[in-house]
DRENKOLGU-123761 format. One record per residue (C-alpha): residue in three letters; x, y, z. Coordinates in pm, whole numbers, plus 32768, in hexadecimal, padded with zeros to 4 digits. Each point is the difference from the previous one (the first is absolute). Last residue first. Layout:
<rs>
ALAXYZ...
</rs>
This chain:
<rs>
LYS3506BAD77457GLU809280F77F09ILE8091814E806FILE8030812F7F20HIS80B7813C8065ILE7F8F815E7FA3GLY80CF813A8046ALA803980597E94PRO7EEC7F8F7F16LEU80067E937F93GLU80BA7F667ED8ALA81497FE080BEGLU7F417F57811CTHR7FAA7EE47F11PRO7E9D7FE67F82ILE7F217ECE8037THR7F737F4C7ED1VAL7EFB7EF88051ASP7FCD7F0E7EDETYR7EC47F35802AASP7FA97E957FB3ALA80E37F998122PHE7EF3807E80EELYS7F167EEB7F8FARG7EC97FCE7F29PRO8022811B7F08VAL7F167FED7ED2GLU80A1807F7EC0VAL816E7FB08042GLY80C880027EBAPRO80EB81138070LYS80008023817CLYS7EE580C68099GLU806B8152807FILE804B80A5814ELYS80DB81377FEEVAL808580B18136PHE807C81617FB5ASP7E97807F800CPHE7FF87FBE8177LEU810F81058031LYS7F3781027F40HIS7ECE7FB980D7SER80CB802D813EPRO8077815E7FAEALA817B8026802CASN80F9804E8116GLY7F1E7FCC812DLEU7F8580D48121ASP80CA7F438105SER81397FF77F2DASP80E27EFF7F59HIS7ED67F4A7F6CGLU7FD57E868005PHE7F387F637EE4VAL7F8C7EA58064ILE7FA27EE57F14LEU7F537ED880A4LYS7FE77EDC7F12GLN7F437EB87FD7THR7F2380088136ALA7F3A7EBF7FEFMET7E9D7F7E7FDCLEU7F9C7E9D7FA7GLY7E8D7FBF8030ARG7F50810D80CAALA7EC27F3E804DALA80AB7EC3807ASER80CA80CD80F7HIS8167806D802CASP8048813780CFGLN81517FBB80A5ASP80C27FE07EBBPHE7F3D812B7F7AMET809C80EB8100ASN816C7FB17FB0VAL808081217F29LEU7F0E8108807FALA80397F958169THR817A80157FE0TRP7FE581617F73PHE7F1D80638124VAL80E97F6C8106ASP812380C07F65LEU7F2F813E800BASP7FB47FC78170GLU81767FE98047MET803381417F3BSER7F0280A280E8PHE7E9080628009GLY7FDF80DF8134THR7EAB80867F97GLN8053816E7FC0ALA81647FC37F88ALA7F7B7EFE7F09LEU7F18810B7F73ALA812980DA7FA0PRO80CA7ED17F8DSER7EF17FA37EFFVAL7FF57EA17F6CPHE7F477FC97EB6GLY7F667ED47F55TYR7F9C7F7E7EABALA7F4B7EBC7FB4VAL80387F237ECFTYR7F417EC27FB0LEU80567ED57F27GLY7ECC7F2D7FB5TYR7FC47E957FB3PRO7ED77F127FE5VAL7F2E80EF80D9THR7F0C7F3980D2ASN7E907FEC805ALYS7F657EE380C7ARG7E977F947FF9GLY7F3D7F1080DCMET7F3D7EBC7FFFTHR7FAA7F40813AARG7FDD7E877FF0ASN7F5E7F1D8102ASP7F797EE97F22GLY7F357F8C812ESER7EAD80287F5EGLN805B81627F8ELYS7EE180A480BEGLU80487F23812BALA816B80748006GLU7F9A816F7FE5ALA7F107FD68125GLU81117F5980CATHR80CD813E7FE7ALA814D807E7F7BVAL80387F177EDCALA81297F2B7FA0MET80C97F947ECEARG805681687FA8THR800080447E8BILE80A381187F37SER7F9980B57EC3HIS810F80DF7F74GLU7FEF81677F84LEU812B80937F4ATHR805781718012VAL80E1807E7EEBILE8102810C8049PRO806A81317F39ASP817A80317FF6VAL80F2809F80F8SER7F097FC7811BARG7FB5812280E7ALA805D801E8170PHE7F43811080BBTHR80ED81078087LEU80CA7FF08140GLN806380FC810DVAL810A7FE1810CPRO8038813280DEGLY7EB07FD680B0ARG7F0F811A8048VAL7F917FD58168GLN7EB4806F808FGLY7F9280548160ALA80177F1B812EASN7E8F801B8058ALA7F697F3D8125GLY7EFC7F777F11THR8045806C7E9ASER811180EF7F8CMET80F07EE37FB8VAL801C801E7E84ALA813F7F4A7FA2GLY815980257F65PHE80AA7F0E7F10THR81507FC980AAARG7FDF8099815EILE7EA57F6B801BASP805E7EAF7F68PHE811E7FC980F3TYR7F2D80378137THR808B80548158GLU80CA813D7FC6CYS7F0180917F10MET7EE97FBA80FBLYS80C880A68115ASP803F81327F28ARG7E8A80207FBAALA7FB07FD58171LYS80F0811A8059GLN7F7380DB7EEBILE7E9C7FC0807AGLU805F80558167ASN8087814D7F85GLY7E9E80897FE8GLN7EEB7F038035GLY7FCF7E8E803EGLN7EA97F5C800BGLY7F637F23810CASP7F17810C8087LYS7FDF81247F13ASN807B815D804DARG80CA7F86812ALYS8038813080DELYS810781098036GLY80867FDA7EA2ASP813A7F7C7F55ALA80CE811E8092THR7F777F8F8150ASP80EA7ED57FEDALA7F777ED080B8PRO7ECD800B7F21PRO7EB37FE480BDLYS7F9F7E98805BSER7F5D7EDF7F44LEU810D80047EF3ASP810B7F9780F9ILE8152802A7F53GLU80F47EFE8084LEU80C07FFD7EB5ASP7FC07E897FE7SER7E8F80438043TYR7FF381087EF0ALA809B7F0C7F09LYS7F0D7EF18075GLU7ED980E17FA7ILE808380157E9BGLU801B7E857FEELYS7E9E7FDD8084ASN7F8480F17EF6LEU80957F217EF2ILE7F457EC28050ALA80D77EFF7F49LYS7F597EDA7F51GLU811F7FDA7F09LYS810D81078024VAL800581787FD2PHE80E68070811CILE81227F117FC6ASP810B7FC4810ATYR816680467F9CGLY806B80FD8108ALA80707EFE80FEGLU80467EB17F5DTHR7EFE7EE78004GLY7F6780757EB8LYS81447FE97F3DTHR7FD77ED67F13LEU7E8A7FBA7FFDLEU7F908164804DVAL80F180847EF9TYR7F7E7F0C7EFCASN7E928045804DARG803381787FF1VAL80B67FE87EB2LYS7EE97F247F77ARG7EF880F88071LYS80C8811E7F69ILE7FF27F537EACCYS7E857FD58017VAL7FCF8169806FASP80CD80787ED5THR7EFC7F5B7F25VAL804E7EF67EFBLEU7F8B80477E9EGLY7FF97F377EBDASP7FFF80BB7EB7GLY7ECC7FCA7F27THR8023815F7F71GLU7EB080A88045SER7F7D7F1C8113ASP8142801580C9VAL7FF17EAA80A4ARG7FF37F788163PRO7FF77E84800ELEU7E987F8C8038ASN7F8B80068169GLY7E91800D7F99ALA803381517F5BASP7FDC80F78122PRO80DA7F2080DBASP811F80267F03GLY80FD7EE9802CASN817380488011PRO810A7F147F76ASN7F0C7EF57F85GLY80C87ED17F94ASP80817F337EDELYS814E80B57FF4VAL8037814D80ADASP811D80F57FD9PHE80C4810580BFLEU80CB81317F9DLEU8029810B810BMET808D814F7F91PHE80A780EE80F4ASP803C8169805ETYR80E180588125ARG804F814C80A5LYS812D801780E4LYS802F805D816ELEU7F5C7EE280BFGLU807D80158165THR80AA7ECC8091ALA7F4E7F638129MET80D17FAE8132
</rs>
C-alpha cells in the first residue's frame, strides 16, 4: 500500500560534465546551452526530466504504475483513449451518468466527471504524470495535472567554454559522394564539447499536489534513486562523462514547510579550492553542507 507524502522537500542536484555536451540547443546548431550574458552553462529542466523518465522506464517500467507517458515515439492521445477504454467509458455513446450530460457533446471526447476519472487513471498508470504533471486536454481529454515535483534549469557554477572539434567519418552516404571524392570516401563533421562544467539544479516537492496525483513516499524514493543514477544509464559519445556528484535534500517537518527554500539553498556553499583557476574535475571544488544545528528549526538534511 502506498505511503502518503506528508512533508515538504526542497533539494539541490549537483552534476558535472567532462568533454561532452550536456544539453544541446537546437536553435544554435546543437551547441551547449549558454547564458549569453554571463557565459554560464545551462541544462533545461526538460532535459533532466527526460533522464529521470528513461531511468524509471528502464528499471521499473514493467511494474504496474510505473509506465511513462512521455516516452520516445509515443502517441499521447492514444494513451488517453486507452485510459477511457480501461475504465469502460464508451466515448461514442451518451455518458452513462446523466449528471455528465444527456448526450455526447463531442464524439470521442470525455465530459463532466468522466474527465476526472480518466485523469485519476492516468495518474495511477504513469509515474511521470503523477510526478511532474501533464497536459492531457487533447484528444479524448483527461484534463491537466500539476505535478508535485518541480525542477529549475541547471546552471553551471562557473562560466563554461565551448570547444569545437573537427571529426572525420571514413565513409560516405551515397555512391555520388564516393565518385566525387574519387574513392577517398571521407565525411567531415563538427563536434562541440564543454571541457568541464559543474551544474546545480534546484527542485521542490509539494505534499498538497502529491495528494492530488497520488504521488507517494515510494514514488519519492524512486525519484531520488533516478536522480542519483540516471547518468549511468544515459552514456553517449555526445555527452562525454556526466555524473551526479551530490543530491542534497532538505526535509521539512511540516507539509507547508519550516523555512523558505531559497534561504535553505543559501546554506550550501560551492567554491573553487585555493589555487584552482580553471576547474577540470569535481575535486577542484569545495562543497560546504550545513549541519542540522546550523539550519532553521524543523529542517533535516539528507545527502545522497
